[in-house]
N, C-alpha and C positions, 0 to 999 in steps of 0.2 A: 293587201296592198304592200308593195316593196317599201322597205324602211326609208330609202332616200325620198320616194314620193310622198310618203306619210309625213316625213320631217318637213318637206317643202310646203305641204298643205297646212300643217300646224304653224309654220312660220308665217304663212299668208294670213291665216286666221288671227294670229297674235298681232300682226301688223295692222290688220283691219280694225280689230278691237281697240288698239291703242289710238288709231286715227279718229275713230268715232268718239271715244272718250275725250280726246284732245279738242275736237271741235265743239263737243257739248260743253266742256269746261270753259272754253274761250268765249263762246257766244251766249251762254246761259244769262238770261236777264238783260241782254243788251238790246238796244233799239236797232234792229237789223236794217230797216229802211234808211236810217241815218248813216249807219256804217256803210251801206252800199253807195249812198250819195257821196261820202267822202272818198270812197275808192274810185268812183267814176270821175272825180275832180283831180285825181293825181296826174301829174304831167307824164305822158307816155315817153318822152325823151329820156328823162332820168331813170324811169323803169327799165327802158331798153339798155341803158348803161349798166344797170344793176344785173340784168341778165347776161350781158357780155362778161361781167366779172365772173359769173359761174363758169362760162365756157373757157375763159382764160385760166381759171383755177384748175379745171380738169386737165387742160392741155399743158399746164405747168408740169404736172407729173409726167406727162408724155415726154417732155424735154429731158427730164431727169432720167427716165428709163432708157431713152435713146442714147444719152450720154454714157451711162453706166455700161450698157451693152457694147457700145463701140470700144470702150476701154478694156473690155473683157474679150475682144476679138470677135464679137458677134455682130454682123452687119444686118440690120433689119430696117425696113421702110419706116419712116416716121409715122405714116398713116396707120400702120399696124400697131405702133407704140401707143397711138391715140386710142385705138380700140381696146388695148390692154387696160388703159386708164379708165375708159368708160365702163368696162366690165367690172373692174375693181370698185369704182364708186357706186355702181348700181347695187352690187351685193353688199357693200358696206352700208348702204342706206336702208336695206331691208333685213339686216341681221343684227342682233344685239351686240353692242360694243364694237360694231364694224368687223365682227369676226369672220364673215364669209368672203370679204373682198379679196384678200391675198390668195387663199386657196384657189379661187376661181380664176384669178389672174395667172397662176402658175399653170392651171389646166389650159388656158387659152394660149399661153406662150409655148407650152409643150406641143399643142396642135399645130403651132406655127413653126415647129422644128427647133425650138430652142431647148437645149438640155435642161433638165430639172435642176441640176447643180448650179447652172448659170442663173436661172430664173430665181431660185431661192436667195442667192447672194444679192442680186439686184433688188428684189422686193424686201429683203431683210434690211438693207440700207435705207430704202425708201420709208419703211415703217419706223425705224429708229429716228431718222431725221425728222419725220413728220411729228412724232411725239416730242422730240427734243425741242423743236421750234416753239411748240405750244408751252412747254415748261419754261423756256427762256423768256418768252413774252410775259407769262404769268409772274415769274419771279421778279422781272424787271419792274412790273407795275407795282408789286407789293413793296419792293425795296424803295422805289422812287415815291410812291404814294401820292400821285398828283391829285390836286384838288381842282374841281369838285367831283372828280371821278370816284374817289374813295367814298364820298357821301352817297353817290348813286348806288354803289356796291353794297352798302350797309345792310339792306334787307336780306342779302344772300351771302353775307360774309362767311358764315360757317360752311356753306355749300361750296363756295369758291376755294376755301382752304382745304376742304376734303378732296375736291377734284384735283387741286394742285398736288396734294400729297399722294394721291393714287397715281397720278401721272409720273411723279418722281420715282415712286416705287416701280412702276412699269418700266421706266427707262433704265433703272438700276438692274432689274431682272434681265432685260434685253441685253445690256452691256455685259452682264455675267454670262449669258448664253453665248455671246461673241468671244469673250476673252477667257472665260473659265467654264467651258461646257462640262468638263468632267466634274468639277466641284458642284455645279448645279445638279447634275444627275445624281451624284452621291447624296447630296442634301435632300433632294426630293425623294429619293428611295428611303432614306432614314425617316423622313416625315411620314411617308406612306406606311412604313412599319409601325410607327408610333400610333397613327390613326387607326390602324387595323386592330389594335389592342382594345379600342373603345367601340369600333364599329367594323363589322365584317363586310368587305366589299364583294358583291356578287361576281364581278369580272375585273379583278385586279390587273389581269394581263392587258386589258384595254387601256387602263390608266398608264400602265408602263409603256405601252405602244405610243400613246399620245406624248408622253414625256420624251421618248426617243425621237419622235418626229419633230418635236419642238427643238431639241438639241441639234439634230441633223439639218434643220432649216437654216441655222445660222452658221453651219460649218463652212469655213472658207471666208467668212465675212471679216474676221479679224485680220487675216492676211491682206485683204483688200484695203481695210482701214489703214494699216501701217504702210503699205506700198503706194497709196494713192492719196496722200494728204491734201494736195492741191485740189484734186477732184472733189474730195469730201467737203472742202470749203466752198467750192462752187455749188455743190448739191445743197449745202445748208442755206446759202444765200438765195438760191432759186426757190427753195422751199419756204423760206421766210417771206419772200415777195409773193409767192403763191398763196399763202395763208392770209396775208394782209389784204390781198385783193378780195378774197371771199369776205373777210371781216368788213370790207368797205361797202357791202350791199346795203346795210341800214343807213349809211351815209347818203347814198343816192336816193333811198326811200325818203329820207328826211328832206332832201332837196325837191323830191317830187311833189311834196305838199307845200312848197314855197315857204318853208319855215326858215328862221334865222336866229342867231344868238348863241348857238352851240358850235363848238369847234369840230372840225373833221376828225381830228386826232382823238378827242374825247369819245365820240360816237364809235369810232373804229375800236378803240381799246376796250370800251364797254362790251362790245360784241365779242371781242377776243376773250374776255374774262368769263362770259357766259359759256363760250366753248370750252374753257378750262374746267368749268364747273360740271358740265354734262358729258364730257368726252368719254369718261370711263363708266358711265351709267349703262346697265344692261338693257337698254331699249334701243330700237332701231333709229339711228340718226338723232338720238337725244329727244325723240318725239315726245311731246307732252311737257317734259321738263324745260326744253328750250323755249317753247311758247309761253309757259308760265313765268319763266324768269324775264323774258322780254317784256311781258305785260307789267311786271313789277318794277323792273330796273329802268325802263325807258320812259316811265311817266314824266320825270323832270324834263326829258328831252323833247318828246312829242306832245306832251300835255294829256290830260285825262280823256279828252274827246278823240284825239288822233292816235292814241297809243295802240288801240286794237286794229284800225285800218293799217297803221304802220307795221304791226306784227304780221298781218295777213299778207301784205306785199313782201316784206323782208323775208319771212320764212317760206312764203310761197315761191320765191325766186331761189333763195339759197339752198332750200332742201327739196321742195316738192317739184320744182322745175328741173333741178339736178337729177332727181329720181326719174322723172319722165324722159328727159333727154338721154340719160345714161341707159335707161331700159330699152329705148328705141335702138340705140347704138349697139347695145349688147345683143339684141336680136339680129341686127345686121352682121355682127361679128361671126355669128353661127354660119353664115353663108360665105363670108369673105375669108375667114381663117380656115383654110382647108387642112386636113390631116397630112402631116409630112413626116417622112422618116428622119429619125435623129441620128 
């Protein structure tokens, strides 16, 4: 079996195993008929609005990609930018730490006639801004420490801090790749040399190639940052709105059960901090960890009886619906995005 196909099969098996374990852990010992009854009583109107949030979230990235491509002199149909986003989110949903999204987007954009150099600059900016917004929201919540939000977060305080720290490190590395690629390459090469003293790598050239690709991926991004400051501000604002819209899914889930007493902002920020905590975990879409944290942190919001149905609807829409919709559109992109000469 070819290595690429074997890797795809292993990823699929890993995803299935994580899903089965997640379902088992969430529903173990629960009164399933009662949970089903609560689910059937949820208001379809608010659930539909939550689903719309997912679509708007995905299309928000399409707006950013379209904007960045235009400023780089590449004119592409907005519909094709939507397909790039669906492809990216689909592969991000099924690969650990969302590592597969960007490479597959680059492949799709190249098939559509967009030069790899342009695609990497655009997606590099999207990645950095996406992470940066999450860090800014997380830091803002920690600094302001609103009550009772901080009380809700107490059971996962250490995980939230760890997630925030990992995201800050990730942003720092990405910014170094943008503005000091030579320094990053030299530092990484020295680190590899030190590690080889303790452990011999079978294929050091592969690690070197990965490093070179990572550096090349962000080549040209620094120039764009410096020459398009106003565009970067626009991208940041759009990304902020985009992420907040997805974080609002539990808010509409809360309304679907006709609950009251909790503020929209508290629910939204609580979901944002869950995203901060699980964003860097090496599991597809934070699967397992996201569900577990929802069941722990949202008990004061939904109550003990409704927290599981709330998790089913919220995660079912924000992740699993996103996965299904993106998967369908990714399949469609294979027929719509024809190979073009660059």
